[in-house]
C-alpha positions as CSV (number, residue, x, y, z in Angstrom):
1,X,136.3,-17.3,41.0
2,X,134.3,-14.4,39.8
3,X,135.1,-12.7,36.4
4,X,136.0,-9.2,36.7
5,X,136.3,-6.8,33.9
6,X,135.5,-3.3,32.2
7,X,132.6,-2.1,30.4
8,X,132.9,-0.2,27.3
9,X,130.7,2.3,25.1
10,X,131.3,0.8,21.1
11,X,129.8,4.3,20.7
12,X,133.0,6.0,21.1
13,X,135.3,3.5,22.8
14,X,134.8,5.4,26.4
15,X,135.3,2.7,29.1
16,X,132.5,3.0,31.4
17,X,133.7,0.9,34.4
18,X,136.9,-0.3,35.3
19,X,135.8,-3.0,37.8
20,X,132.6,-4.8,36.4
21,X,131.8,-8.4,38.3
22,X,130.2,-10.5,35.9
23,X,127.5,-12.3,38.3
24,X,125.6,-15.5,36.9
25,X,125.5,-17.4,39.8
26,X,122.1,-17.5,42.2
27,X,123.9,-16.5,45.3
28,X,125.3,-13.6,43.5
29,X,122.4,-12.3,41.8
30,X,120.6,-12.5,45.0
31,X,122.8,-11.3,47.2
32,X,123.5,-8.3,44.2
33,X,124.9,-5.3,46.5
34,X,122.7,-5.5,49.4
35,X,124.3,-4.7,52.7
36,X,127.6,-2.8,50.6
37,X,127.9,0.5,52.4
38,X,129.0,2.2,49.0
39,X,130.0,1.8,45.6
40,X,132.9,3.1,44.0
41,X,132.4,5.0,41.1
42,X,134.5,3.1,38.1
43,X,132.8,-0.2,40.0
44,X,129.8,-1.9,39.0
45,X,127.8,-5.7,39.0
46,X,126.5,-6.7,35.8
47,X,123.7,-9.5,36.4
48,X,123.3,-12.5,33.8
49,X,120.1,-14.1,33.0
50,X,119.8,-17.2,30.8
51,X,117.9,-15.3,28.3
52,X,116.0,-12.1,28.1
53,X,112.8,-11.1,29.7
54,X,111.2,-8.4,31.9
55,X,110.6,-10.4,35.0
56,X,114.2,-12.2,35.4
57,X,115.9,-9.1,35.1
58,X,113.5,-7.0,37.6
59,X,115.9,-5.9,40.4
60,X,114.6,-4.9,44.3
61,X,116.4,-2.5,46.4
62,X,115.6,-4.0,49.7
63,X,118.6,-3.7,52.2
64,X,120.4,-1.0,49.9
65,X,122.1,1.7,51.3
66,X,122.8,4.0,48.2
67,X,121.1,5.0,45.1
68,X,122.5,3.2,41.5
69,X,121.8,3.1,38.3
70,X,120.2,0.6,37.0
71,X,121.0,-0.4,33.1
72,X,119.1,-3.3,31.4
73,X,120.6,-4.5,28.1
74,X,119.4,-6.7,25.7
75,X,121.3,-10.1,24.1
76,X,123.5,-8.2,22.1
77,X,124.4,-5.4,25.0
78,X,122.0,-3.0,23.0
79,X,120.9,-0.8,26.0
80,X,117.2,-1.4,26.5
81,X,116.2,0.8,29.7
82,X,117.9,2.5,32.0
83,X,117.1,3.9,35.9
84,X,117.7,5.6,39.2
85,X,117.3,3.3,41.4
86,X,117.0,4.7,44.8
87,X,117.0,2.6,48.3
88,X,114.2,0.7,49.8
89,X,111.6,0.5,46.8
90,X,109.9,-3.0,46.1
91,X,111.3,-3.3,42.3
92,X,112.8,-1.8,38.9
93,X,111.9,-3.3,36.1
94,X,113.1,-2.8,32.1
95,X,110.0,-1.1,29.7
96,X,111.5,-4.0,27.4
97,X,113.3,-7.7,27.5
98,X,116.4,-7.5,28.9
99,X,119.1,-10.4,29.8
100,X,121.9,-8.2,31.5
101,X,120.9,-5.8,34.5
102,X,124.1,-3.2,35.0
103,X,124.2,-1.4,38.7
104,X,126.5,0.9,39.2
105,X,127.0,5.1,40.4
106,X,124.2,6.5,39.2
107,X,126.8,9.3,37.9
108,X,126.8,6.2,34.8
109,X,123.0,7.2,33.6
110,X,124.9,10.6,31.9
111,X,126.8,8.8,30.1
112,X,124.7,5.8,28.9
113,X,121.9,6.2,26.5
114,X,119.3,3.9,25.2
115,X,120.4,2.6,22.2
116,X,124.0,2.4,23.1
117,X,126.2,-0.8,22.4
118,X,128.3,-1.8,25.2
119,X,131.2,-4.4,25.4
120,X,132.3,-6.2,28.7
121,X,135.9,-7.0,28.4
122,X,137.1,-9.6,30.8
């Protein structure tokens, strides 16, 4: 059963997302948000890698019908990069090694800054 939790910005205790799916299996990461028609405003997907890297947290936007916020976090859940990812682009990669990739509504980009520390609560 997938872990569902919420994501909080520890800088101001702002609840960023209410419905975040912890995605650490190969199949979950492979599918990501592909073929979805939309993503709810307070919903997200947290792709989890076994260790931090740039290559392992690169995402593609093939078969996506909508843009997303891609937010990369290091081992301590500190934001190391973010991007407004558009459909059908071949790839987006973080500028620094990351362990987690958060995919959510593009509106989240205005609420999260590089250097912010986030927290996942199941």
